C-alpha positions in Angstrom: -34.3 154.5 137.3 -34.1 154.1 133.5 -34.0 157.1 131.1 -37.2 156.0 129.3 -39.3 155.6 132.4 -41.4 158.5 133.7 -41.0 159.1 137.4 -44.4 159.8 139.1 -44.3 162.1 142.1 -45.4 159.2 144.3 -42.3 157.3 143.3 -40.1 160.2 144.3 -41.7 160.2 147.7 -41.3 156.5 148.1 -44.9 155.5 147.6 -46.1 153.2 144.9 -47.8 154.9 141.9 -51.0 152.9 142.4 -51.3 154.3 145.9 -50.9 157.9 144.7 -53.4 157.3 141.9 -55.9 155.9 144.3 -55.5 158.8 146.6 -56.0 161.3 143.7 -59.0 159.5 142.4 -60.4 159.2 146.0 -59.9 162.9 146.5 -61.7 163.7 143.2 -64.6 161.4 144.0 -64.9 163.0 147.5 -65.0 166.5 145.9 -67.6 165.4 143.4 -69.6 163.7 146.1 -69.5 166.9 148.2 -70.7 168.9 145.2 -73.3 166.4 144.1 -75.8 168.0 146.4 -75.0 171.4 144.9 -74.9 170.9 141.1 -74.9 174.7 140.5 -71.4 174.7 141.8 -70.5 172.2 139.1 -72.3 174.0 136.3 -74.1 177.4 136.1 -76.8 175.9 133.9 -78.3 174.2 136.9 -78.8 177.6 138.6 -80.3 178.9 135.3 -82.7 176.0 135.2 -83.8 176.5 138.8 -84.3 180.2 138.3 -86.4 179.6 135.2 -88.5 176.9 137.0 -89.2 179.4 139.9 -90.0 182.2 137.5 -92.3 180.0 135.4 -94.1 178.7 138.5 -94.6 182.2 139.8 -95.8 183.5 136.4 -98.3 180.6 136.1 -99.6 181.4 139.6 -100.1 185.1 138.7 -101.9 184.1 135.5 -104.0 181.5 137.3 -105.0 184.1 139.9 -106.1 186.6 137.3 -108.0 183.9 135.3 -109.7 182.6 138.5 -110.8 186.1 139.4 -112.4 186.5 135.9 -114.2 183.1 136.2 -115.6 184.1 139.6 -117.0 187.3 138.1 -114.5 189.6 139.6 -113.6 192.4 137.3 -109.9 192.1 136.6 -108.7 195.6 136.1 -105.9 196.8 133.9 -103.7 197.2 136.9 -103.7 193.4 137.5 -103.1 192.6 133.9 -100.3 195.2 133.8 -98.7 193.6 136.8 -98.8 190.2 135.0 -97.2 191.8 131.9 -94.6 193.5 134.1 -93.8 190.2 135.8 -93.5 188.5 132.5 -91.2 191.2 131.1 -89.1 191.7 134.2 -88.8 188.2 135.7 -90.1 185.4 133.5 -88.6 186.5 130.2 -85.2 187.4 131.5 -84.9 184.1 133.3 -85.8 182.3 130.0 -83.2 184.4 128.1 -80.6 183.6 130.8 -81.3 179.9 130.6 -81.2 179.7 126.8 -77.9 181.7 126.7 -76.1 179.8 129.4 -73.7 177.3 127.9 -73.5 174.1 130.1 -70.0 173.7 131.5 -70.3 169.9 132.0 -71.7 166.9 130.2 -74.1 166.5 133.1 -75.2 170.1 132.7 -75.7 169.7 128.9 -77.7 166.5 129.5 -79.8 168.2 132.1 -80.5 171.2 129.9 -81.5 169.1 126.9 -83.7 166.9 129.1 -85.3 170.0 130.6 -86.1 171.3 127.1 -87.5 168.0 126.0 -89.6 167.7 129.2 -90.9 171.3 128.5 -92.3 170.2 125.2 -89.3 170.5 122.9 -87.4 173.5 121.6 -90.3 175.2 119.9 -92.7 174.8 122.8 -90.0 175.9 125.3 -88.4 178.8 123.4 -91.0 179.6 120.7 -90.4 180.2 117.1 -88.4 183.4 117.5 -85.4 183.0 115.2 -83.2 185.2 117.4 -83.9 183.1 120.5 -83.5 179.8 118.7 -80.1 181.1 117.5 -79.2 182.1 121.0 -80.0 178.6 122.3 -78.2 176.9 119.4 -75.1 179.1 120.1 -75.1 178.2 123.8 -75.2 174.5 122.9 -72.5 175.0 120.3 -70.3 176.9 122.8 -70.8 174.1 125.4 -69.9 171.3 123.0 -66.8 173.1 121.7 -65.6 173.8 125.2 -66.2 170.3 126.4 -64.4 168.9 123.3 -61.5 171.3 123.8 -62.2 173.1 120.5 -62.0 176.9 120.0 -65.1 178.8 120.8 -67.3 179.6 117.8 -67.3 183.3 116.6 -69.8 185.5 118.4 -72.8 186.4 116.2 -74.6 189.6 116.5 -78.0 188.7 118.0 -80.8 191.1 118.6 -83.3 189.5 121.1 -87.0 190.1 120.9 -89.7 189.2 123.4 -92.9 187.4 122.5 -94.8 190.6 122.1 -92.3 192.0 119.7 -90.6 194.1 122.4 -86.8 194.3 122.4 -84.7 192.6 125.1 -81.0 192.9 125.6 
């Protein structure tokens, strides 16, 4: 072997470098194929999107049930509206905050998150016009892009989260 030639492990074992490369690529493709049915194992943003979708669907059902009761002349008492507010505050809103603060770990996750936001009516329809929540989402995207590009993480800002009703959320 020449001094200016790099020896690949495959050469040391007597195999051709192309064979070892094909085996490595094949193993990587097999692993990605196995994970393809479980994207949340590739990127936590998929689990956050799924959790938000479930919370949103459940909240919409709770709201629709209350509105249907009103339309049918059923008196909807404060207890039912309180339950809706509690569900919003304890399930829906935390799932939204989790989603907008989860930086995608892969380009596939980043694309999925941006597509989900677009399909949800855009950033303002999806998140609202709360400056703190918009900053939280912007920061998650910035952290994701920096990590994917191999750049240092941006400095952590001090963010105070607020709910839609002015309530504070951590």
